[in-house]
C-alpha positions as CSV (number, residue, x, y, z in Angstrom):
1,M,0.1,0.0,-0.2
2,R,1.3,3.3,-1.1
3,H,0.5,6.3,1.5
4,M,0.5,10.1,0.8
5,I,3.9,11.3,2.7
6,N,4.5,14.9,5.3
7,E,7.9,16.0,4.9
8,Q,10.0,18.5,6.5
9,H,13.6,20.3,6.5
10,V,15.0,20.3,10.2
11,T,18.2,20.6,11.7
12,I,19.6,18.6,14.3
13,I,22.4,19.7,16.6
14,T,25.3,18.1,17.6
15,P,28.5,18.7,18.9
16,D,29.9,19.8,16.0
17,G,26.9,22.0,15.1
18,G,23.9,21.9,12.9
19,M,23.3,19.2,11.0
20,P,20.3,19.8,8.0
21,T,18.5,16.6,8.1
22,F,15.7,16.1,5.6
23,A,12.7,14.0,7.1
24,C,9.4,12.4,5.2
25,W,6.5,10.0,6.5
26,P,3.2,8.7,5.9
27,N,0.6,11.0,6.6
28,G,-1.5,9.4,9.4
29,D,-1.0,9.2,12.7
30,G,1.8,6.4,13.0
31,P,3.8,5.4,15.0
32,Y,5.8,4.3,11.6
33,P,9.4,1.9,11.9
34,A,12.4,4.6,10.9
35,I,15.1,4.3,8.1
36,V,18.2,6.5,8.4
37,F,19.5,7.5,4.5
38,Y,23.1,8.0,4.4
39,M,24.2,10.2,1.6
40,D,26.5,9.5,-0.7
41,A,29.8,11.4,-1.8
42,P,28.1,13.9,-4.4
43,A,26.2,15.2,-1.7
44,I,22.5,16.0,-0.8
45,R,19.8,16.5,-3.8
46,E,16.7,16.0,-4.8
47,E,17.9,12.8,-6.1
48,L,18.4,11.6,-2.6
49,Y,14.5,13.4,-1.7
50,D,13.0,11.6,-4.2
51,M,14.3,8.2,-3.4
52,A,13.8,9.1,0.5
53,R,10.0,10.1,-0.3
54,R,9.7,6.4,-2.1
55,M,11.0,4.4,1.1
56,A,8.5,7.1,3.2
57,A,5.5,6.2,0.7
58,E,5.6,2.5,2.0
59,G,5.3,2.8,5.3
60,Y,8.1,4.4,6.9
61,Y,9.6,7.6,8.5
62,V,12.6,8.3,6.3
63,I,15.6,10.3,7.9
64,L,18.2,11.5,5.7
65,P,21.0,13.6,7.3
66,D,23.6,15.6,5.6
67,L,26.8,14.7,6.8
68,F,28.7,17.3,4.8
69,Y,27.6,19.8,7.3
70,R,30.5,20.3,9.3
71,F,32.3,21.5,6.0
72,G,29.7,24.0,4.8
73,T,26.4,23.7,2.9
74,I,27.6,22.0,-0.2
75,R,25.5,21.4,-3.5
76,F,26.6,20.3,-6.8
77,P,23.6,21.5,-9.1
78,T,25.4,19.6,-12.3
79,R,28.3,16.9,-11.5
80,N,31.6,17.9,-13.3
81,K,35.4,17.3,-12.8
82,Y,35.3,20.5,-10.2
83,S,32.7,18.6,-7.9
84,R,34.1,15.7,-8.3
85,V,37.6,17.4,-6.8
86,V,35.5,19.1,-3.8
87,W,33.5,15.8,-2.8
88,N,36.4,13.6,-2.4
89,A,38.1,16.1,-1.0
90,V,35.3,16.1,1.7
91,M,34.6,12.3,1.7
92,G,38.6,12.1,2.8
93,E,37.8,14.3,5.7
94,L,34.7,12.4,6.7
95,S,35.8,9.8,9.6
96,N,33.6,6.9,10.3
97,A,34.1,8.1,14.0
98,M,32.9,11.9,13.1
99,V,29.4,9.9,11.4
100,M,29.1,7.9,14.4
101,D,28.8,11.1,16.5
102,D,26.0,12.0,14.2
103,T,24.4,8.4,13.9
104,R,24.0,8.5,17.6
105,V,22.5,12.0,17.9
106,V,20.1,11.2,14.6
107,L,19.0,8.2,16.8
108,E,18.3,10.0,20.0
109,Y,16.2,12.7,18.2
110,L,13.9,9.5,16.3
111,N,13.3,7.5,19.6
112,D,12.4,11.4,20.9
113,Q,9.5,11.6,17.8
114,S,6.2,10.0,19.1
115,I,5.4,9.1,15.7
116,I,8.3,6.7,15.3
117,R,7.8,3.7,16.7
118,L,10.7,2.7,19.1
119,G,12.2,-0.6,18.6
120,S,14.5,-1.9,15.2
121,K,15.5,0.6,13.1
122,A,17.1,-0.1,9.7
123,C,19.6,2.2,7.3
124,I,21.0,2.0,3.6
125,G,23.6,3.8,2.4
126,F,25.4,4.1,-1.6
127,C,28.5,4.8,-2.5
128,M,30.7,7.0,0.1
129,S,28.2,5.5,2.9
130,G,28.4,1.4,2.8
131,R,31.5,2.0,4.9
132,L,29.7,4.1,7.1
133,V,26.5,1.9,7.5
134,T,28.7,-1.0,7.9
135,T,30.5,0.5,10.8
136,A,26.9,1.5,12.3
137,A,25.5,-1.7,11.8
138,A,28.5,-2.9,14.4
139,E,28.6,0.2,16.4
140,F,24.6,0.7,16.8
141,A,24.2,-3.4,16.3
142,D,21.0,-3.1,18.8
143,E,19.4,-0.4,17.0
144,Y,20.1,-1.5,13.6
145,S,18.2,-4.7,12.3
146,A,18.4,-4.4,8.3
147,I,20.9,-2.3,6.8
148,A,21.9,-2.1,3.3
149,S,24.9,-1.0,1.7
150,L,25.0,-0.6,-2.2
151,Y,28.6,-0.5,-4.1
152,G,30.0,0.6,-0.7
153,V,33.8,2.8,-0.4
154,G,35.9,1.8,2.0
155,I,34.6,-1.4,3.7
156,V,38.0,-3.1,3.9
157,T,40.9,-1.1,4.1
158,S,44.3,-1.5,6.1
159,D,43.0,1.2,8.3
160,D,42.6,0.3,12.2
161,D,38.8,1.3,12.0
162,S,38.2,-0.4,8.7
163,P,34.5,-1.4,8.9
164,H,35.4,-5.1,7.7
165,L,37.0,-5.8,11.4
166,R,34.1,-4.8,13.2
167,V,31.3,-7.0,11.0
168,G,31.5,-9.7,14.0
169,E,29.7,-7.1,16.3
170,I,26.3,-7.0,13.8
171,K,23.2,-8.4,15.0
172,G,21.3,-7.5,12.2
173,E,20.6,-8.5,9.0
174,I,22.6,-6.9,6.3
175,Y,22.5,-6.6,2.4
176,F,25.8,-6.0,0.3
177,G,25.0,-5.1,-3.6
178,F,28.3,-4.0,-5.6
179,A,28.4,-3.3,-9.2
180,E,30.1,-5.6,-11.2
181,T,32.6,-2.8,-12.7
182,D,33.6,-0.7,-10.3
183,N,37.3,0.4,-9.8
184,T,36.5,2.2,-6.2
185,V,35.9,-1.4,-4.8
186,P,39.8,-3.1,-5.1
187,S,39.6,-6.7,-6.4
188,Y,40.7,-7.7,-2.6
189,V,37.3,-6.4,-1.1
190,I,34.4,-8.8,-1.7
191,P,36.5,-11.9,-0.5
192,T,38.5,-10.1,2.5
193,L,34.6,-9.0,3.3
194,K,32.8,-12.5,2.5
195,A,35.5,-14.3,4.5
196,S,34.8,-11.8,7.7
197,L,31.0,-12.1,7.3
198,D,31.2,-16.1,7.4
199,E,34.1,-16.3,10.2
200,H,31.3,-14.6,12.7
201,S,28.3,-16.4,11.0
202,I,26.6,-13.0,10.1
203,N,23.0,-12.8,8.5
204,Y,24.2,-11.5,5.3
205,T,23.6,-11.4,1.5
206,L,26.2,-10.3,-0.9
207,D,25.4,-9.8,-4.6
208,I,27.0,-8.8,-7.7
209,H,25.0,-7.6,-10.0
210,L,26.1,-8.3,-13.2
211,G,26.2,-5.5,-15.9
212,T,26.4,-3.0,-13.4
213,Q,28.6,0.5,-12.9
214,H,29.2,2.0,-9.4
215,G,26.4,4.3,-9.5
216,F,23.8,2.3,-11.0
217,C,20.8,2.6,-8.2
218,F,20.7,6.3,-9.0
219,P,17.5,7.1,-11.7
220,L,19.5,10.2,-13.1
221,R,22.5,8.4,-13.8
222,D,24.1,7.8,-17.0
223,V,24.8,4.2,-15.3
224,Y,21.5,4.2,-14.1
225,D,20.5,0.1,-14.3
226,K,16.5,-0.4,-13.5
227,D,16.2,-3.8,-13.7
228,A,19.6,-3.8,-10.9
229,A,17.9,-1.0,-8.6
230,E,14.6,-2.3,-8.4
231,K,16.2,-5.8,-7.1
232,V,18.2,-3.8,-5.0
233,Y,15.5,-1.5,-3.8
234,L,12.8,-4.4,-3.2
235,H,15.5,-6.5,-1.4
236,F,15.6,-4.0,1.2
237,M,11.6,-3.4,1.5
238,D,11.5,-6.7,2.2
239,M,13.8,-6.7,4.8
240,C,12.4,-3.7,6.5
241,Q,9.1,-5.6,6.5
242,R,10.5,-8.5,8.4
243,K,12.8,-7.1,10.9
244,L,11.2,-4.1,11.9
245,A,9.6,-4.2,15.3
């Protein structure tokens, strides 16, 4: 059943300043289960709002924080070589620890809203946020029971905070969807990640979507693959229906 939705922009106060946030939810009394939507590197834009609205229309409260807020108001009306330089620089400065601090504040905010059902929540992240949702699934294992990472960057690194080192802490069900062709995901990432997940008997699904490239879930990209994107979306919605209290 598709719902009419409400939406608002709200600034959530964090120790590092005000974090602009977009939220949308069905038109009704609720309470609704919550989904935290972690942005990708090209920054907040209408395309992400539309994706959040689609999930909200399925019966969820969806919240999309601007994770770049520490660095100013960053928006890219068009994608070009200059915008890529900026978002790569900002993405490199944005640490896992910073976003875990932000996530803690977002979860506190959600738990204070009467329109939101208390209990299990879901999260989804694309590109840059693949590493972030994987880390959050471990850091907030008692909160997140349905997690999806799409063509995630930085999930396996040589750093001490590499997300794959924490998968043993995950209690929820997690989905990893990778593109077949993706120069941001080195060849060692998937086998290393799978080994870590299997070692700890994590409830996971990992798909490599044949014929796809990095960014295939975004309708406005020239690499958009509708079949793969819909498969990913339906898998995530099924997880939410099964796992959220």
